[in-house]
N, C-alpha and C positions, 0 to 999 in steps of 0.2 A: 799823725802822731808817730814819732820814731820809737823803735824798740830800744830799751836800755841795754847796756852791756850786761853780760852774765854776772851775777853776784855770787859771793861766797857766803853760804848760810852758816848759822850756828848749828852744829850737829850734836844731838843729844843721844848718847849711847846708854845702855843699861838693860834694855829688854833683850831677851834671847829668842823671841819669836815675833811674828808680825804684829804691828800696831793697828788696831781696828777702830779706835775711837779716841778723839781728843776733845777736851772741853776747857775753856777759860772761865775763871771767875770774873765777876765784875771788878772794877777798881775799888779797893778797900783802903782803909788808913795804912795798912801794911804793904800796899802795892797790889799787884794782881798775880794770880797763880794759874798753873796749867796742870791738868791731870790727864793721864794717859791710860787706856785700856789695851791689854795685849793678850794674845793667845797663850802667853807664858803664865797667866794666872796671877800676875803680880802688878797691880795698878800702882803707878808712881806719881808723886806730887813734885812739881818743879816751880822754881821762880819763873813767872811768866815772861819776864823781860829778858833775863839772861839765859834761861834754860837750865840753870844750875839745879841739880838734883837735891831734894829736901828729904824725901823718905819714901818707903814702900809700905803699902797696906798688905800685910801678910796674913793669909787665912783661907783664901779660896782654894778649892781642890780641882778646879777646871779652868778652862779659858775664860777670861773676862772680856765680855763683848761691849760693854759700855761703862763709862764713868763720868761723874759730874760733881760739881761743887755747889753748895747753896750760896745764897746771895752774899752773906758776909764772909764766905770761904772758911767757915768754922767746921763744916761737916762735908764729908765726901760720900757719895752713893755709888755702888758698883752692881752690875748685872752679870751673871756668870752662867757658864755651861754646867756648873755643879748644882743647878736647879735652885739657886738662891739669889736674892738681892740683899746686899748688906749696906749698913750705914756706919760710917767711921768718924771718929773724932779727928779732924784735920790738924789739930795741934799736937796730939799725943800719939796718933796712929792706932789708938784702941778701937776695937769693934764695939759699937753702941747697941746694935740690934741686927738680927738676921731674919729675913722673911723667906720662908720656904715656899717653893713652887712645885708643880708637878712635872715640869719640863724645863728646857733651856730658857733662860731669861736673856733677851737680846737688847733691851733698852731700859733706861731708868731716867727719871727727871724729878728734881725738887720743884714743888709749887713755888710761885713767886712769893707767897707768904712764908715759905719754908716750913710749913706745918704738915705737909703731906708729901708722899712719894708715889710717883706713877711708875708702873712697870708693865712690860709686855714681852711676849716672845712666842715660843713654839706652842704654848698652851692655847693660843688663838683667842685670848681674852685680855683686856686691860684691867689692871688692879690698881686701886688707890688706897694706900695705907695711911692711917692717921698716926703721925710720929709722936703725938702726945699720948696715944694709947696703942703702943706697938703690939699688944696682945689681942686687940680687938680684930674681928674679921674684916677683911678689906672690902671696899665697895667694888663691885664687878661691873664692867661695861662690856656687853656682848652684842653682836649683831650677826645678821645673815647676809651673805655666806661667811662662815667662820674661816678665817685665814690666819696664818702665822704673822705676828707683828714684827716688822723690821725696825721701825722708828716711831717714837711718840714724844710729843712736846706739849707743854702747857701754853695757853694763850688767853687773852682778854681777862687778865687779872684772875686767873684760875677758873674762869667760868666755861672755858672751851678747851678741848684737847684735839690735837691734830695727830693722826696716825697713818702709817703706810704699811704695806704688806709685801712679803717676799713673792707671793703668788699672783697677785693681780695689780693692775695699774691704779693710779689715783691716790689721793690723800683724803681720808675721811675726816670730817669735821664733827666732833661730838659736843653735845650740850651736856655738861656735867650734871646739871639739875635734873634733867629728864632721863639721863643715861642712854641717850639715843643719838644716832647719826642724823644730822640735819642737812648735810650737804656733802658733796664729793667734788674735789678739785680733779678734773679729768686729766689723765696722762696716758700715753700709749703704752709705756712700759712701767714695771714696778719701780717705785721711788726708793732709792737707796739712801737718800739724804733729805731731811726736812729740817729747816732752820727758820726761826722767827727772829727778825732783826731786833736789836736791843731797844730800839725806840718803839717797837710793836707795830710798825707800819707795813712791813713787807714779810712775805713768806718766800723762802728760797727752796726750790726742790731740784733734785737731780734724778732723771730717769733716762736710761739708755744713753743716747748721744745728746740729750737735751738738758739745758738749764733753764728753769722757768722762774719768774718772779710774779707774785700774786699780791693784790691789795689785801691786807690782813683784816680790814674791816668789812669790805663788801665782797671779798673773795673773787674779784674779777682778775683776769690775766692781764698783767701790765707789760711784761716783756717775755719773749721766748727766743732762745738762741740755740742753734745746732752746733755742737762742738766737733772738732776734727776726729775724735775718738770717743769711745764710751766713757762716761763720767760716773764716778762712784760717789763723789762728794763735791759740794759747792758752798761758798760762803760769801755774804754780801758785806762790803766795806761799811763801817758805821754811818757814814754820811752819804752812802748810796752811789758814789761816783765810780766805784770799781767793784769787781767781784773776782773771785778765784775759783778754779776748778781743778780737780785731779782725778786720774783714773788709771786705766791699764797700761798706758804708754810710759809710765814712770816719771812723767813731767808734771810740774805744777805751773799752771798758766794764770796770768793776771790779765783781765779784760776791762775795757771801758764799758760801764753800765749802759750808757745812752746809745752807743753804736755797736757794741759787741766786738769792737776791734781789739785784737790781741796786743797788749802793751808789752808783755814780758813773758818769756818762757824759761822757767828755771829747771835746770837739769842737775842731777846729783844722786837721786835715789836709784837703787839697784833692783827695784821690784815695783809692782803696781802700787799706786798711791790710794790708800783706803779712806783717808779722812783729811780734810783741810778746814782750818778755822782762823778767822781774824781775831787778833787780840782785842780787848774791849775798847782801846783807844784807836785801833787801826794802824798804829805805827809799825806793826809787824804781823806776820801770819805764820801759822805752824802747819806742817804736813806730817802725816804718819804713814808708814809704808810697810809692805811685805818684807822689806829688808831689815825690819826691827829697829829702825832709827826714826827719831823726830828731827826735823829740820826747821829752823826758825829763820824766816826771810824778812828783810827790811822792806817796808812799803813806800814810805814817803820821804821827801826832802826835809831838811831841818827847818826851813822857813814855811812849810806848809802846815796849816792848822786843821785840826780834826774836831768836828763838833761831837761832843760826847755828853749825853745826859744833861743838856741845857747849857753847857759851857764849852768854850774852846780852849784848847791847850796846844802848845807847840809840840809836834810829834817827836822831835828829837831833843831839842834843847830844854824843854820844860816838862817833859813827861814825868809822871810820878816815879820816884826812885824808891827801891826797897832798901832801907838803911840796915846796916849790919846788925844793930841791936834788935830790929824788928824781925829779921830773919832768925836771929837767935831765939826769940820768943816763939817763933813758929816751929823751930826744930826741937826746942827743949822738951824732953820726955818722949820724943817720937821713937818708934821702934826702928832704929836706923839699920839699913841694910846696905851692903855694898852694891855697886851698879850691876853686878852679875846676879843680884838677888839674894846672896847669902848674908846672914846676919853677922854683926860684929858688936 
């Protein structure tokens, strides 16, 4: 398989400090969206296809370590160094609720049902908040040894949670009903990235120089590849044929899933790559870097089809478009900020 020529990505400016997390929404009637978390404390919402800036969620008093959108892309959640996790209205930019913590919050995730919010961080405990009762005490998930939480995601229709730590290797598998760890996916180094594929079949992890793929139902190791340099983030193509990885060498690499062969090496960032994610249709992927930019790279040819959610759609010619009036609805009433973060 020959390497493709270097491509020119869409470059998204606006953040003034490193970007540490990216998350795409699923495909919605209005298209799909991308939210970014940055150490500048100003998470931003963008059109997921074009990278066009829509608005900034303004209110955190410290670095924002994680950001995510719920299934219909109507709400955004953020996790911050100001000891809080917040939920925002993604249509207006208004803060809906704030959940106070006792230490830095590093990760957050909406449940598949969108009724609960999962958080974790330096407090060394996972919290589950009921969004229907935001004033109610959260459900706590604790285990021994207690370690700071780096990443946490839902799985198995909200019956399972996967979490990783800054201090020890492995991914803990939690049973939400019993609030206990039932299994650990063993890794040599701490996992900096944990992703569940959109079809729920695979778990992708990044630890040290390794990218691993696990069976999400039986938790057996499916594939393991050693990368040329330490990897901070990895993401699996929706139909499993490819995966991407980024790390400290400032490059974003595309690999063949079955062989581990490098298909493409994308250069352009001017600092370590902290996060990479495929779009929900797989026609593009985004990378966020220490240099404060997001870059969106094209994945497939116009005649290649991507299997998404039970149907196939042409990745270039027939992908869902965000119409002007739909974007207008998304922006209407939003707390608009300029790309440097100032309000106008």
